VMD Tcl script that draws the C-alpha trace (Angstrom):
set ca {
  {0.00 0.00 0.00}
  {2.82 2.44 0.85}
  {4.42 1.58 -2.49}
  {1.19 2.46 -4.32}
  {1.01 5.88 -2.64}
  {4.61 6.67 -3.67}
  {3.83 5.68 -7.28}
  {0.71 7.87 -7.31}
  {2.71 10.80 -5.88}
  {5.36 10.37 -8.59}
  {2.70 10.30 -11.29}
  {0.98 13.36 -9.75}
  {4.34 15.18 -9.53}
  {5.14 14.38 -13.17}
  {1.72 15.65 -14.26}
  {2.17 18.82 -12.21}
  {5.66 19.36 -13.66}
  {4.34 18.96 -17.23}
  {1.48 21.34 -16.49}
  {3.89 23.97 -15.12}
  {6.21 23.59 -18.12}
  {3.28 23.89 -20.51}
  {2.05 26.99 -18.63}
  {5.49 28.61 -18.86}
  {5.65 27.92 -22.61}
  {2.16 29.39 -23.11}
  {3.05 32.45 -21.03}
  {6.28 33.08 -23.00}
  {4.47 32.65 -26.32}
  {1.74 35.05 -25.20}
  {4.27 37.67 -24.13}
  {6.22 37.31 -27.37}
  {3.19 37.58 -29.63}
  {1.66 40.31 -27.47}
  {4.78 42.47 -27.76}
  {5.04 41.86 -31.49}
  {1.38 42.77 -31.98}
  {1.79 45.91 -29.84}
  {4.79 47.07 -31.87}
  {3.03 46.32 -35.14}
  {-0.31 47.93 -34.31}
  {0.64 50.86 -32.07}
  {0.25 54.27 -33.73}
  {3.40 56.40 -33.96}
  {1.82 59.45 -32.33}
  {-1.48 61.22 -31.73}
  {-1.42 62.73 -35.23}
  {-3.71 60.98 -37.71}
  {-2.39 58.92 -40.58}
  {-3.25 59.86 -44.14}
  {-6.92 59.00 -44.88}
  {-6.16 55.71 -46.64}
  {-3.99 54.42 -43.78}
  {-1.05 53.89 -46.12}
  {1.49 56.08 -47.81}
  {-0.04 58.44 -50.35}
  {0.76 57.92 -54.00}
  {1.49 61.63 -54.55}
  {3.73 63.71 -52.30}
  {3.84 67.50 -52.23}
  {4.53 69.90 -53.71}
  {6.06 71.67 -50.72}
  {6.92 75.35 -50.53}
  {8.90 77.34 -47.93}
  {7.04 80.57 -47.30}
  {9.43 81.84 -44.63}
  {12.58 80.86 -42.72}
  {13.73 82.75 -39.63}
  {16.40 82.45 -36.95}
  {15.66 82.78 -33.27}
  {17.13 85.10 -32.03}
  {17.38 87.47 -34.97}
  {20.05 88.78 -35.40}
  {22.36 86.00 -34.22}
  {25.50 86.85 -32.27}
  {28.46 84.61 -33.24}
  {28.80 81.71 -30.79}
  {25.17 81.97 -29.70}
  {22.81 78.97 -29.94}
  {20.40 79.45 -32.82}
  {16.96 78.05 -33.49}
  {15.16 78.03 -36.83}
  {11.49 78.50 -37.61}
  {10.11 77.64 -41.02}
  {6.66 78.20 -42.45}
  {6.04 75.30 -44.80}
  {3.13 74.87 -47.20}
  {2.03 71.40 -48.31}
  {-0.13 71.51 -51.43}
  {-0.48 67.72 -51.49}
  {-2.01 65.10 -49.21}
  {-0.94 64.86 -45.53}
  {2.31 62.94 -44.99}
  {4.84 62.03 -42.30}
  {8.34 63.29 -42.94}
  {11.70 64.35 -41.57}
  {12.61 68.02 -42.01}
  {16.17 69.29 -42.39}
  {17.62 72.74 -42.66}
  {20.89 72.66 -44.56}
  {23.69 75.10 -45.22}
  {25.37 73.66 -48.30}
  {25.88 70.01 -47.31}
  {25.80 70.55 -43.53}
  {22.59 69.74 -41.63}
  {21.94 72.71 -39.35}
  {18.58 71.67 -37.88}
  {16.50 68.51 -37.96}
  {12.98 67.45 -36.98}
  {12.16 63.75 -37.19}
  {8.83 62.08 -37.89}
  {6.62 65.17 -38.11}
  {3.13 65.26 -39.56}
  {2.74 67.60 -42.54}
  {-0.96 68.29 -43.03}
  {-2.27 69.92 -46.17}
  {-1.95 73.69 -45.92}
  {0.48 76.00 -44.12}
  {2.16 75.20 -40.78}
  {5.05 76.64 -38.74}
  {7.80 74.30 -37.55}
  {10.25 75.20 -34.79}
  {13.60 73.41 -34.82}
  {15.55 72.79 -31.59}
  {18.40 75.09 -30.60}
  {21.75 74.16 -32.14}
  {25.32 75.41 -31.79}
  {25.76 76.49 -35.37}
  {28.75 78.70 -36.19}
  {28.41 81.51 -38.71}
  {32.00 81.49 -39.96}
  {31.86 82.06 -43.73}
  {30.52 85.06 -45.59}
  {27.88 83.12 -47.53}
  {25.37 81.20 -45.43}
  {22.41 80.23 -47.63}
  {19.92 77.83 -46.07}
  {17.64 75.31 -47.77}
  {14.83 73.20 -46.36}
  {14.71 69.50 -47.22}
  {11.62 67.31 -46.72}
  {12.43 63.60 -46.43}
  {9.35 61.44 -47.08}
  {9.94 57.69 -46.88}
  {13.73 58.11 -47.17}
  {13.41 60.22 -50.30}
  {14.79 63.71 -49.60}
  {13.28 66.57 -51.59}
  {14.77 70.04 -51.64}
  {11.96 72.55 -51.13}
  {11.59 75.71 -53.19}
  {11.26 78.94 -51.27}
  {9.59 82.29 -51.64}
  {13.08 83.79 -51.78}
  {16.68 82.80 -51.17}
  {17.34 82.51 -47.42}
  {20.88 83.84 -47.00}
  {22.28 85.30 -43.76}
  {23.91 88.70 -44.06}
  {27.34 88.84 -42.38}
  {26.84 92.25 -40.80}
  {24.47 91.03 -38.08}
  {23.73 87.45 -39.22}
  {20.07 87.89 -39.95}
  {17.73 86.20 -42.41}
  {15.46 89.25 -42.71}
  {15.09 90.39 -46.34}
}
mol new
graphics top color blue
foreach p $ca { graphics top sphere $p radius 0.5 }
foreach p [lrange $ca 0 end-1] q [lrange $ca 1 end] { graphics top cylinder $p $q radius 0.2 }
display resetview
């Protein structure tokens, strides 16, 4: 009789061990698939996606209506911030915005929503040095890793006297 009880305990222990192992496997699979689903389905921000839910077939055209420095004028060695007024005549898109002086990126905004119409964008402060006599800035819109140089209302060049972008 004592031998029978030991056998039953062993069988019960083996069943319990298998149940625990199966539970651990199910838990790990649930966590793995739950995280993958969360990453896949979570929206990038509070801004809405384009109406179709996928990338639009047509992008732009974009147009820079104004580009300013903050502060204006800039004192050499001072941190500078840029503000651009950008017009999107196409469907809403998500993009990266760059302000460039020749081939140097001066300011950058990542993953911003560009609705149709006109909107102001403020770039973070940067330690940009006005060292040459010809600082002409361009705005680049990067949609789906395709950078597009944006035409402007005028040429945005800083004057060396006081380093201002005012016309």
